[in-house]
C-alpha positions in Angstrom: 24.5 -21.8 37.9 22.0 -22.8 35.3 23.0 -26.1 33.7 19.7 -27.4 32.3 18.2 -26.6 28.9 14.8 -27.3 30.5 15.1 -24.3 32.8 12.3 -21.8 32.2 14.6 -18.8 31.7 16.7 -20.8 29.1 13.5 -21.7 27.3 12.3 -18.1 27.3 15.5 -16.7 25.9 15.8 -19.4 23.2 12.4 -18.3 21.9 14.0 -14.9 21.1 15.8 -16.5 18.2 12.6 -16.2 16.2 10.6 -13.2 15.3 7.5 -14.6 16.9 9.2 -15.0 20.2 10.6 -11.5 20.1 7.2 -10.1 19.3 5.4 -12.0 22.0 7.9 -11.2 24.7 8.8 -7.8 23.5 12.4 -8.7 24.1 15.5 -9.1 21.9 18.9 -10.7 22.2 22.3 -8.9 22.7 25.0 -11.5 21.9 28.7 -11.3 22.6 31.1 -9.1 24.4 31.3 -6.2 21.9 27.6 -5.7 21.6 27.2 -5.8 25.4 30.0 -3.2 25.8 28.2 -0.9 23.3 24.9 -1.4 25.1 26.4 -0.6 28.4 28.4 2.4 27.0 25.1 4.2 26.2 23.3 2.9 29.4 20.9 0.8 27.4 18.5 -0.9 29.8 19.0 -4.6 30.1 16.5 -7.2 31.3 18.7 -10.3 31.8 22.4 -11.1 31.4 23.8 -14.6 31.3 27.5 -15.6 31.0 29.7 -18.6 31.6 32.1 -18.6 34.6 35.0 -18.4 32.2 33.7 -15.3 30.6 33.0 -13.7 34.0 36.7 -14.3 34.9 37.9 -12.7 31.7 35.6 -9.6 31.9 34.9 -8.9 35.6 34.3 -5.2 35.1 31.9 -5.6 32.2 30.1 -8.3 34.2 29.7 -5.9 37.1 28.5 -3.1 34.9 26.0 -5.3 33.0 24.6 -6.9 36.2 24.0 -3.4 37.6 22.0 -2.4 34.6 20.0 -5.7 34.3 17.0 -6.9 36.2 18.4 -10.4 36.5 21.9 -12.0 36.1 22.8 -15.6 35.9 25.9 -17.8 35.5 25.3 -20.6 33.0 27.2 -23.6 31.8 29.0 -23.4 28.4 26.4 -25.9 27.0 23.5 -23.6 28.1 25.2 -20.5 26.7 25.7 -22.3 23.4 22.0 -23.1 23.3 21.1 -19.5 24.1 23.2 -18.0 21.3 22.3 -17.8 17.6 26.0 -18.0 16.6 28.0 -21.2 16.1 30.8 -20.2 18.5 29.5 -17.7 21.1 32.1 -15.9 23.2 30.4 -16.5 26.5 27.8 -13.9 27.2 24.1 -13.2 26.2 21.8 -10.4 27.4 18.2 -9.5 26.7 16.6 -6.1 26.5 13.2 -4.5 25.9 12.3 -3.9 22.3 10.7 -0.6 23.2 13.9 0.8 24.7 15.2 2.1 21.3 15.0 5.9 20.9 13.0 7.3 17.9 14.5 9.7 15.4 13.3 13.2 15.3 12.2 15.2 12.3 14.6 17.9 13.7 17.5 15.8 12.4 19.3 17.3 9.4 20.2 14.0 7.8 18.1 10.8 7.9 17.6 7.6 5.9 14.3 5.7 5.2 14.3 2.1 4.1 11.4 0.3 2.5 10.9 -3.5 2.6 14.5 -4.2 3.3 14.9 -8.0 3.6 18.5 -8.8 4.3 19.6 -8.4 7.9 23.2 -8.0 6.9 22.2 -5.0 4.7 20.2 -3.4 7.4 23.0 -3.8 10.0 25.6 -2.4 7.6 23.4 0.6 6.8 22.9 1.3 10.5 26.6 1.1 11.0 27.3 3.4 8.0 24.6 5.9 8.9 25.9 6.2 12.5 29.5 6.6 11.2 28.4 9.3 8.7 26.6 11.2 11.4 23.0 10.6 10.3 20.4 11.5 12.9 18.0 8.7 12.5 16.6 5.8 10.4 13.0 5.0 9.5 12.2 1.4 8.5 9.0 0.1 7.0 7.1 -2.5 9.0 7.4 -5.1 6.3 11.2 -5.1 6.5 13.4 -7.6 8.4 13.2 -7.1 12.1 15.3 -4.2 13.2 16.5 -6.1 16.3 17.1 -9.5 14.5 20.4 -10.9 15.9 22.2 -10.7 12.6 21.2 -7.0 12.2 22.8 -6.2 15.6 25.9 -8.1 14.7 26.3 -6.5 11.3 25.9 -3.1 12.9 29.0 -3.7 15.0 27.3 -2.0 18.0 26.2 1.1 16.1 22.6 -0.1 16.5 22.6 1.3 20.1 23.7 4.8 18.9 21.3 5.4 16.0 17.6 6.3 16.7 15.4 3.9 14.7 11.7 3.8 14.2 9.8 1.0 12.6 6.6 2.2 10.9 3.6 0.4 9.5 3.0 3.5 7.4 6.4 4.7 6.0 4.7 6.9 3.5 3.1 8.9 6.3 6.5 9.2 8.1 8.2 10.5 5.0 5.4 12.9 4.2 5.6 14.2 7.8 9.4 14.8 7.4 8.8 16.6 4.1 6.1 18.8 5.7 8.7 19.7 8.4 11.1 21.0 5.8 13.3 18.1 4.9 14.0 17.6 1.3 13.3 14.0 0.2 15.7 12.3 -2.1 14.6 9.0 -3.7 17.0 6.5 -5.4 15.9 5.1 -8.8 17.9 3.4 -11.5 16.3 5.6 -14.2 16.5 8.9 -12.3 17.5 12.0 -14.3 20.2 13.1 -11.9 23.3 11.5 -10.3 23.5 11.4 -6.5 26.3 14.0 -6.4 24.3 16.7 -8.2 22.1 17.3 -5.2 22.7 19.9 -2.5 22.7 18.0 0.7 23.5 20.9 2.9 19.9 21.4 3.7 17.9 18.9 5.9 17.6 15.7 3.9 15.9 12.4 4.0 17.3 9.7 1.7 14.9 7.0 0.5 16.2 3.5 -0.4 14.1 0.5 -1.4 14.0 -3.3 -1.5 17.1 -5.1 -2.6 15.3 -6.4 -5.8 12.3 -4.2 -6.5 13.6 -0.8 -5.3 11.3 1.9 -4.0 7.5 1.7 -4.4 5.8 4.3 -6.6 4.0 5.6 -3.5 7.2 6.7 -1.9 8.9 7.9 -5.1 6.1 10.3 -5.7 6.8 12.0 -2.4 10.4 12.8 -3.4 11.6 16.2 -4.3 14.3 14.8 -6.4 15.3 11.4 -7.8 18.9 10.3 -8.1 20.8 7.4 -9.5 24.3 6.0 -9.0 26.0 5.7 -12.4 27.0 2.2 -13.3 29.3 0.8 -16.0 27.5 -1.1 -18.8 26.6 -4.6 -17.8 26.3 -4.0 -14.1 22.7 -4.2 -13.0 22.8 -2.5 -9.6 24.8 -1.9 -6.4 24.2 -3.5 -3.0 21.7 -1.3 -1.1 24.2 -0.8 1.7 26.8 0.4 -0.7 24.4 2.8 -2.2 23.5 4.1 1.2 27.1 4.7 2.0 27.9 6.6 -1.2 25.0 9.0 -0.7 25.4 9.5 3.0 29.1 10.3 2.6 28.5 12.6 -0.3 26.1 14.5 1.9 28.7 14.8 4.6 31.5 15.7 2.2 29.4 18.6 1.1 29.0 19.6 4.7 32.7 19.4 5.5 32.2 16.5 7.8 35.2 15.1 9.8 34.6 12.2 12.2 35.2 13.1 15.8 38.0 10.6 16.1 39.8 11.7 13.0 41.9 14.7 12.2 41.9 16.5 9.0 45.4 15.2 8.3 44.0 11.6 8.3 41.8 12.2 5.3 
């Protein structure tokens, strides 16, 4: 059992708290029982898994599954586990995985979302969770946004991160243009748009563009859009949270398509 904070593996994993460490090692953190369960449920490849003896006793089946998927597994003391985690009260397990393991979205998807210069990890994680729940086929993220695998992003996604194809692009404009050339209609959000978001026909393949929390979309991306839409606001309200805006538009698209979640019957709506 690892008990020293000076252990080389402990030092390596602690570096993953920072963007620089994740970039240099090409690894990211999976923290907590729920995220580990979600990763294992989709056979996400693991590099290392560490847990306390107490956690192992509580979750023997998950521990066995995780160790079978990981290259290395270690029992660690509660003190070491606390040092490995980014949360104040970790529940006893930490894993690492390769950054390159995430699947990329395909332009064949009929509903996608592209995010430009998003800065808040909670917003990104919430959008990932919402997009997955609404049946979106993929998410494109500009390279100057918050790290897609930042620990707070994964936690805010509530595990949906592992189920939604995500691509981080240094040239989001080129990605959007490619989607457009492949037949997707591109819908940009803008506060001064001439149409409301529910006036669009989302039954055709659609890519929804959302911008930075403060500045919105850049002119370069807006000019690629087939249509611009706004969310009507009562006088005196400046804007909605970007994650709320994403949810409204995604679910309007699925409402038009007669979408019913797999785990919900029509009588629950």
